[in-house]
C-alpha positions, 0 to 999 in steps of 0.5 A: 326622309330617314327611317331609323330602325335600330342602329341603321338608317334607311333612305327611301327610294323616292329620295334617289329619284329626286336626286336623279331628276334634279341631276338630269334637269341640271345636265340638260340646262348645262348642255343647252347653255353650251349649245346657245354659247356655241351658236352665238360664238359662231355668229359673233366671234369678236363679242363672245371672245371672253364670254365663256368666263361668265359661265366657267362655273358650269365646268365645276357643275359638269364635274359634279354631275358626272361624279354623281352619275358615276356613283349612281346618284347615291349622295350618301355613299362614303366614296362619293363624299370622300372624292377629292375635288382637287381636279376642279381648279385644274379643269377650270384653268384648262377650260378657261385657256381653251375658251369653253365652259 
């Protein structure tokens, strides 16, 4: 994965392609689960009243995937690694109160 030449570290381009593919796959599954949840909630609103809590961590995954996309899938970028995750608990609380994930 790394090619050390002198004092610099070089990351091969294929690594970023793998990150992009994994993120796209995760985003697709997250959207699919939201669609299935919405259909089930329409069909059985009483049974799905608190079901969103089981999938609430999808909110954190969505935040991370959006942040990753914002930084062009470069996980080694300094600004990406220094990003504060203090917004995540607030987003989890708001999603829980709204009944979504």
